C-alpha positions as CSV (number, residue, x, y, z in Angstrom):
1,M,-33.2,-187.3,45.6
2,K,-36.3,-185.5,44.5
3,M,-37.4,-181.9,44.8
4,E,-40.1,-181.8,42.2
5,T,-42.5,-183.8,44.5
6,F,-42.7,-180.7,46.6
7,G,-42.9,-178.2,43.8
8,A,-40.7,-176.9,41.1
9,L,-38.0,-174.2,41.4
10,E,-40.6,-171.5,40.7
11,A,-42.8,-172.6,43.5
12,G,-39.9,-172.9,45.9
13,A,-38.8,-169.4,45.1
14,R,-42.3,-168.0,45.6
15,H,-42.5,-169.6,49.1
16,Q,-38.8,-169.0,49.9
17,L,-38.6,-172.7,50.8
18,F,-37.2,-175.6,48.9
19,V,-38.0,-179.1,50.2
20,F,-36.0,-182.2,49.2
21,W,-37.4,-185.7,49.7
22,A,-35.0,-188.7,49.7
23,D,-37.9,-191.0,48.9
24,G,-36.2,-194.0,50.5
25,E,-32.9,-193.3,48.9
26,A,-30.1,-194.7,51.0
27,F,-27.2,-192.5,52.0
28,T,-24.2,-192.8,49.8
29,E,-21.3,-190.4,49.1
30,A,-22.5,-190.0,45.5
31,A,-26.0,-189.0,46.7
32,S,-24.6,-186.7,49.3
33,S,-22.3,-185.0,46.8
34,S,-25.3,-184.5,44.4
35,F,-27.3,-183.0,47.3
36,R,-24.5,-180.7,48.3
37,A,-24.2,-179.4,44.7
38,S,-27.9,-178.7,44.5
39,V,-27.9,-176.8,47.8
40,A,-24.9,-174.7,46.6
41,Q,-26.8,-173.8,43.4
42,L,-30.0,-172.9,45.2
43,R,-28.2,-170.7,47.7
44,E,-26.4,-168.9,45.0
45,A,-29.7,-168.3,43.1
46,H,-31.9,-167.8,46.1
47,P,-29.7,-166.8,49.1
48,Y,-32.6,-166.0,51.5
49,S,-34.7,-169.1,50.9
50,G,-34.9,-172.0,53.4
51,I,-34.0,-175.6,52.5
52,L,-35.6,-178.6,54.2
53,L,-34.5,-182.2,53.8
54,F,-36.7,-185.3,54.5
55,A,-34.5,-188.3,54.5
56,P,-33.8,-191.5,56.5
57,G,-30.7,-192.2,58.5
58,D,-27.9,-190.5,60.4
59,G,-25.8,-190.0,57.2
60,W,-28.4,-187.7,55.7
61,R,-28.9,-185.9,59.1
62,D,-25.2,-185.3,59.4
63,T,-25.0,-183.9,55.9
64,A,-27.9,-181.6,56.5
65,T,-26.4,-180.3,59.7
66,A,-23.0,-179.7,58.1
67,L,-24.8,-177.6,55.4
68,G,-27.0,-175.8,57.7
69,V,-30.1,-177.3,56.2
70,A,-33.2,-178.0,58.2
71,F,-33.8,-181.8,58.7
72,G,-37.2,-183.4,58.7
73,P,-38.5,-185.7,61.4
74,E,-36.2,-188.7,62.0
75,T,-39.1,-191.1,61.5
76,E,-42.0,-190.7,59.1
77,T,-44.6,-193.4,58.8
78,K,-45.8,-194.4,55.3
79,E,-49.3,-193.3,56.2
80,R,-48.0,-189.8,57.2
81,D,-45.9,-189.7,54.1
82,A,-49.0,-190.5,52.0
83,R,-51.0,-187.8,53.6
84,I,-48.4,-185.2,53.0
85,R,-48.0,-186.2,49.4
86,L,-51.8,-186.1,48.9
87,E,-52.0,-182.7,50.4
88,L,-49.2,-181.5,48.1
89,S,-50.9,-182.9,45.1
90,R,-54.0,-181.0,45.8
91,H,-52.0,-177.8,45.5
92,G,-50.4,-178.6,42.2
93,G,-47.2,-179.7,43.8
94,I,-46.6,-176.5,45.7
95,D,-45.2,-177.0,49.2
96,H,-48.2,-175.5,51.1
97,A,-48.4,-178.4,53.5
98,I,-44.7,-178.0,54.5
99,V,-45.2,-174.3,54.9
100,R,-48.2,-174.9,57.2
101,R,-46.3,-177.4,59.3
102,L,-43.4,-174.9,59.7
103,E,-45.9,-172.1,60.6
104,A,-47.5,-174.4,63.2
105,V,-44.1,-174.6,64.9
106,A,-43.6,-170.9,64.5
107,E,-47.0,-170.1,66.0
108,E,-46.0,-171.9,69.2
109,R,-42.6,-170.3,69.4
110,T,-43.8,-166.8,68.8
111,R,-47.1,-167.0,70.8
112,R,-45.8,-164.9,73.6
113,L,-44.6,-162.1,71.4
114,H,-47.7,-162.2,69.3
115,D,-50.0,-162.1,72.3
116,A,-48.1,-159.1,73.8
117,K,-49.4,-157.0,70.8
118,W,-46.9,-154.1,71.2
119,G,-43.9,-152.8,73.1
120,V,-41.3,-150.1,73.5
121,F,-37.8,-149.7,72.1
122,N,-35.1,-147.5,73.7
123,H,-31.7,-146.5,72.2
124,F,-29.5,-146.1,75.2
125,L,-26.0,-145.4,73.8
126,G,-22.7,-143.8,74.6
127,N,-22.4,-141.6,71.6
128,D,-21.9,-138.5,73.8
129,C,-19.2,-140.2,76.0
130,K,-15.5,-139.6,75.4
131,T,-14.1,-141.5,78.3
132,S,-14.9,-144.8,80.2
133,A,-15.6,-142.7,83.3
134,E,-18.3,-140.8,81.5
135,W,-19.8,-144.0,80.1
136,N,-19.8,-145.8,83.5
137,A,-21.4,-142.7,85.1
138,K,-24.1,-142.6,82.5
139,V,-24.9,-146.3,83.0
140,A,-24.9,-146.0,86.7
141,N,-27.4,-143.2,86.5
142,F,-29.9,-145.2,84.4
143,G,-33.2,-145.8,86.3
144,V,-34.2,-149.4,85.8
145,E,-37.2,-149.1,88.1
146,R,-38.3,-146.0,86.3
147,I,-38.3,-147.9,83.0
148,A,-40.4,-150.6,84.5
149,D,-42.8,-148.1,86.0
150,Q,-43.3,-146.4,82.7
151,L,-43.8,-149.6,80.8
152,Q,-46.4,-150.7,83.4
153,E,-48.1,-147.3,83.3
154,C,-48.6,-147.4,79.5
155,G,-49.4,-151.1,79.3
156,A,-46.4,-152.2,77.2
157,R,-45.8,-156.0,77.4
158,F,-42.2,-156.1,76.2
159,Y,-39.2,-153.9,76.1
160,F,-36.2,-153.7,73.6
161,F,-32.9,-152.3,74.9
162,T,-29.6,-151.7,73.1
163,V,-26.5,-153.5,74.2
164,M,-24.3,-151.3,72.0
165,Q,-24.2,-149.7,68.5
166,G,-21.1,-149.0,66.4
167,R,-18.8,-147.8,69.2
168,R,-16.9,-149.4,72.1
169,W,-19.5,-148.6,74.7
170,M,-21.5,-151.7,75.8
171,S,-24.2,-151.6,78.5
172,A,-23.0,-154.8,80.0
173,P,-19.7,-156.4,81.1
174,S,-18.1,-158.8,78.7
175,A,-15.0,-160.9,79.2
176,A,-15.0,-162.0,75.6
177,F,-15.1,-158.4,74.4
178,D,-12.3,-157.4,76.7
179,A,-10.2,-160.3,75.6
180,I,-10.4,-159.5,71.9
181,A,-10.4,-155.7,72.3
182,R,-7.5,-155.9,74.9
183,T,-9.4,-153.7,77.3
184,R,-9.9,-153.9,81.0
185,P,-13.3,-154.3,82.7
186,G,-15.0,-150.9,82.6
187,E,-12.8,-149.5,79.9
188,A,-15.4,-150.2,77.1
189,C,-18.0,-152.5,78.6
190,S,-19.8,-151.0,81.6
191,L,-19.2,-152.3,85.1
192,R,-22.9,-152.3,85.7
193,D,-24.9,-155.0,84.0
194,L,-28.0,-153.1,82.8
195,P,-29.6,-156.0,80.8
196,M,-29.5,-158.3,83.8
197,E,-31.0,-155.7,86.1
198,L,-33.7,-154.9,83.6
199,A,-34.5,-158.6,83.2
200,D,-34.8,-159.0,86.9
201,E,-37.1,-155.9,87.4
202,L,-39.2,-156.4,84.3
203,G,-39.6,-160.1,85.2
204,K,-41.2,-159.2,88.5
205,R,-43.9,-157.3,86.5
206,G,-44.5,-159.8,83.7
207,I,-42.8,-157.7,81.1
208,D,-40.5,-159.4,78.6
209,L,-37.0,-158.2,77.7
210,Y,-35.5,-158.3,74.3
211,L,-32.0,-157.1,73.4
212,Y,-30.6,-155.2,70.4
213,F,-27.3,-156.3,69.1
214,T,-25.5,-155.5,65.9
215,G,-23.8,-157.3,63.0
216,D,-21.0,-154.7,62.6
217,G,-19.6,-154.5,66.2
218,P,-17.5,-151.5,67.4
219,Y,-16.5,-150.7,63.8
220,L,-16.3,-146.9,64.5
221,D,-13.7,-147.3,67.2
222,R,-10.3,-146.9,65.5
223,E,-8.5,-148.8,68.1
224,I,-10.9,-151.7,68.9
225,G,-12.6,-152.1,65.5
226,P,-9.4,-153.5,63.8
227,R,-8.9,-156.0,66.7
228,F,-12.3,-157.5,66.0
229,G,-11.8,-157.3,62.2
230,L,-14.1,-154.6,61.0
231,T,-13.5,-150.8,60.8
232,E,-15.1,-147.8,59.1
233,R,-15.5,-148.3,55.4
234,R,-17.3,-151.3,56.8
235,F,-19.1,-151.6,53.5
236,L,-16.0,-153.4,52.2
237,G,-17.6,-156.4,53.9
238,V,-17.3,-158.7,56.9
239,T,-15.1,-161.7,57.1
240,E,-15.7,-165.0,58.9
241,K,-13.0,-164.1,61.3
242,F,-14.8,-161.0,62.4
243,V,-18.2,-162.8,62.6
244,R,-16.7,-165.5,64.8
245,N,-15.1,-162.9,67.1
246,W,-18.2,-160.9,67.4
247,A,-20.4,-164.0,67.8
248,S,-18.3,-165.0,70.8
249,V,-19.4,-161.8,72.6
250,L,-23.0,-162.5,71.8
251,E,-22.7,-166.1,73.0
252,E,-21.3,-164.9,76.3
253,L,-24.2,-162.5,76.8
254,S,-26.8,-165.0,75.7
255,S,-25.4,-167.6,78.1
256,R,-25.4,-165.2,81.0
257,Y,-29.0,-164.0,80.5
258,A,-30.4,-167.3,79.3
259,G,-34.2,-167.4,79.5
260,N,-34.3,-163.9,81.1
261,V,-34.0,-162.5,77.6
262,K,-36.8,-163.6,75.2
263,G,-35.2,-162.6,72.0
264,W,-32.6,-160.7,70.0
265,W,-32.9,-158.1,67.3
266,I,-29.6,-158.0,65.4
267,D,-29.0,-154.9,63.3
268,G,-26.6,-154.3,60.5
269,C,-26.7,-157.7,59.0
270,Y,-26.7,-156.3,55.5
271,N,-26.3,-158.6,52.5
272,D,-25.6,-155.9,49.9
273,H,-23.4,-153.6,52.0
274,L,-21.6,-156.0,54.4
275,G,-21.7,-159.2,52.4
276,Y,-23.7,-161.2,55.0
277,T,-24.8,-164.7,53.9
278,P,-27.1,-167.2,55.6
279,E,-24.1,-169.2,56.6
280,L,-22.4,-166.2,58.3
281,L,-25.7,-165.2,60.0
282,R,-25.9,-168.7,61.5
283,F,-23.0,-167.9,63.8
284,Y,-25.1,-165.3,65.5
285,A,-28.2,-167.5,65.7
286,D,-26.1,-170.3,67.2
287,A,-24.7,-167.9,69.7
288,V,-28.2,-166.8,70.8
289,K,-29.5,-170.4,71.0
290,A,-26.5,-171.4,73.1
291,G,-27.9,-169.4,75.9
292,N,-31.5,-170.0,75.3
293,P,-32.8,-172.5,72.7
294,N,-36.2,-170.8,72.9
295,A,-35.0,-167.3,72.3
296,L,-36.4,-165.6,69.2
297,V,-34.1,-164.1,66.6
298,A,-34.5,-161.5,63.8
299,M,-31.7,-160.3,61.5
300,N,-32.0,-156.8,60.0
301,N,-31.2,-156.1,56.4
302,G,-32.2,-152.4,56.6
303,I,-35.2,-150.4,55.3
304,F,-36.5,-151.2,51.8
305,H,-37.6,-148.6,49.3
306,T,-41.0,-150.3,49.1
307,P,-42.3,-150.7,52.7
308,A,-43.2,-154.3,53.4
309,Y,-42.8,-157.0,56.0
310,R,-40.1,-159.3,54.8
311,K,-38.4,-162.4,56.1
312,Y,-34.6,-162.0,55.6
313,W,-32.7,-164.9,57.2
314,P,-34.4,-168.2,56.3
315,E,-34.7,-169.3,59.9
316,E,-35.5,-166.1,61.7
317,D,-38.5,-166.2,64.1
318,F,-39.9,-162.8,63.5
319,T,-39.3,-160.1,60.8
320,A,-36.9,-157.3,61.8
321,G,-39.5,-155.0,60.3
322,E,-37.6,-151.7,60.4
323,F,-39.8,-148.9,59.1
324,N,-39.5,-145.1,59.1
325,D,-43.2,-144.6,59.9
326,F,-46.3,-146.3,61.2
327,A,-48.0,-146.9,57.9
328,C,-47.6,-150.5,56.9
329,I,-50.1,-153.2,57.9
330,P,-49.2,-156.9,57.4
331,E,-51.4,-159.1,55.2
332,K,-51.2,-161.9,57.7
333,R,-49.4,-163.1,60.9
334,F,-46.7,-165.1,59.2
335,I,-44.3,-163.9,56.5
336,D,-42.9,-167.1,55.1
337,G,-43.0,-168.6,58.5
338,A,-41.8,-165.6,60.5
339,Q,-44.0,-163.6,62.9
340,A,-44.9,-160.2,61.3
341,F,-43.2,-157.6,63.5
342,M,-42.5,-153.9,62.9
343,L,-40.2,-151.4,64.6
344,A,-40.4,-147.6,63.9
345,P,-39.5,-144.4,65.7
346,L,-42.3,-142.2,67.1
347,A,-40.2,-139.1,67.0
348,A,-41.0,-136.2,64.7
349,W,-39.3,-136.0,61.3
350,R,-36.0,-134.3,61.3
351,S,-35.6,-131.0,59.4
352,D,-33.7,-132.9,56.6
353,G,-36.6,-135.3,56.1
354,Y,-35.0,-138.3,57.8
355,C,-36.5,-140.2,60.7
356,A,-35.1,-139.6,64.2
357,W,-34.4,-142.8,66.1
358,G,-34.6,-142.0,69.8
359,G,-35.6,-138.4,69.0
360,A,-38.1,-136.0,70.5
361,G,-41.7,-135.1,69.4
362,C,-44.3,-137.3,67.7
363,K,-44.8,-137.8,64.0
364,R,-48.1,-139.6,64.8
365,N,-50.5,-138.5,67.5
366,A,-52.4,-140.6,70.0
367,G,-55.5,-140.8,67.9
368,Y,-53.6,-142.2,64.9
369,M,-51.6,-144.7,66.9
370,S,-54.6,-145.9,68.9
371,R,-56.1,-146.9,65.5
372,F,-53.0,-148.1,63.7
373,V,-51.6,-150.5,66.3
374,P,-54.9,-152.5,66.7
375,L,-55.2,-152.8,62.9
376,V,-51.7,-154.4,62.8
377,N,-52.7,-156.7,65.7
378,E,-55.9,-157.7,64.0
379,N,-53.9,-159.0,61.1
380,G,-51.6,-160.9,63.4
381,G,-48.7,-158.4,63.6
382,V,-46.8,-156.9,66.5
383,V,-45.7,-153.3,66.8
384,C,-42.6,-151.9,68.6
385,I,-42.4,-148.2,69.2
386,D,-39.1,-146.4,69.5
387,V,-39.2,-143.4,71.9
388,R,-36.7,-141.1,73.4
389,V,-35.0,-142.1,76.7
390,H,-33.2,-139.7,78.9
391,P,-30.0,-140.7,80.8
392,D,-32.1,-141.3,84.0
393,G,-34.4,-143.6,82.1
394,S,-37.3,-141.2,81.8
395,W,-39.4,-140.7,78.7
396,D,-40.9,-137.5,77.2
397,S,-44.4,-136.7,78.4
398,D,-45.9,-136.2,74.9
399,Q,-44.6,-139.6,73.8
400,M,-45.8,-141.2,77.0
401,E,-49.3,-139.9,76.2
402,V,-49.2,-141.7,72.8
403,L,-48.0,-144.9,74.4
404,T,-50.7,-144.8,77.0
405,A,-53.3,-144.3,74.3
406,V,-52.0,-147.4,72.5
407,G,-52.2,-149.4,75.7
408,K,-55.8,-148.4,76.2
409,A,-56.7,-149.1,72.6
410,T,-55.1,-152.5,72.5
411,G,-56.4,-153.6,75.9
412,T,-53.0,-154.2,77.4
413,L,-53.4,-151.3,79.8
414,V,-55.8,-152.5,82.5
415,T,-57.1,-149.7,84.8
416,I,-58.0,-150.9,88.2
417,P,-60.8,-148.7,89.7
418,H,-60.0,-147.1,93.0
419,H,-61.9,-148.3,96.0
420,S,-61.8,-147.0,99.5
421,L,-61.7,-149.2,102.6
422,A,-65.3,-148.2,103.3
423,D,-66.3,-149.8,99.9
424,F,-64.9,-153.2,100.9
425,C,-66.4,-153.0,104.4
426,A,-69.9,-152.0,103.3
């Protein structure tokens, strides 16, 4: 089993990708054991890097699958092998050829998101609700058509919507949640299925729906949090039991919405604070893919002190890209194979200097945003703008003004000139 053919450890770390080549080596238990040990060492030293195995036979494929390692094409002709090796040799053994091949796949998978250019994010939560009756009333009052109208009016091509965050209140029914939480339908999960209604209405207008989920579940709920396996003082870390429980809820939702939801942005997947590893995050990715194999996934590891587009989970399709402000432009479309994507709040800064997700006001005006977003697009990136949403689904007029300016600047807002009947009859 060789890795040096595709670059040394230094090169692999730089590209966040390590490629193994069996080089005709037959599968044996000894070879498999050696490969497993190498994978364990790499993951300990470089937990966020991807690992790719090119090898013949079902034995190697099964080993790669068990380890969560990407497996190369089942058949590779000698001619193709030679071309890959030649390309690698031209780059001093660095795995540029493999990176390009992976990016070609990523380009196809993320084409729709990339071409959309920009979209809107709304935090619709039950933080102000104390009873299930209040939560269900709030969900029932939410204007799905109003959201679709506003997205259409400003030219946004996609919409991110929260399923839940931290508390018991979910904006969709979930039998899996109720079974684990020991709640009745409507007690925690809403009776109305907002994501499904949004998907139906937005689909009619050619606007894509993405959903926000979390990696820490209802940890703030003193009754339900322990039943899932994570409570406040969550920074003690997650367990596999909790992740499996929470992933079962995600899988139910993903299976229900299937292709109606184009992707998932999973928050709170912190490595340092919650102890998430690539192996634990795979439970969420598998849950998403169970409903829609083509769904895009991003795992959020939080905001970094040095603003930058970073790929976190080795196999995520787009960067989570959480920022406090609209000030960072990607160098290129793909960040280690993931579509460059950013999410930031438009709201004015809070008095304490922190950003206000879902808040009022505008930290950047229409003129600034109509220049910034096209610059990100020119470098291959995608921008998602978080704005305030009222219980009825309406947005603030000053924020809507900024969004409309972005739609015009990016060309996603197409204005159809008005014609009278006399014009067509002339």
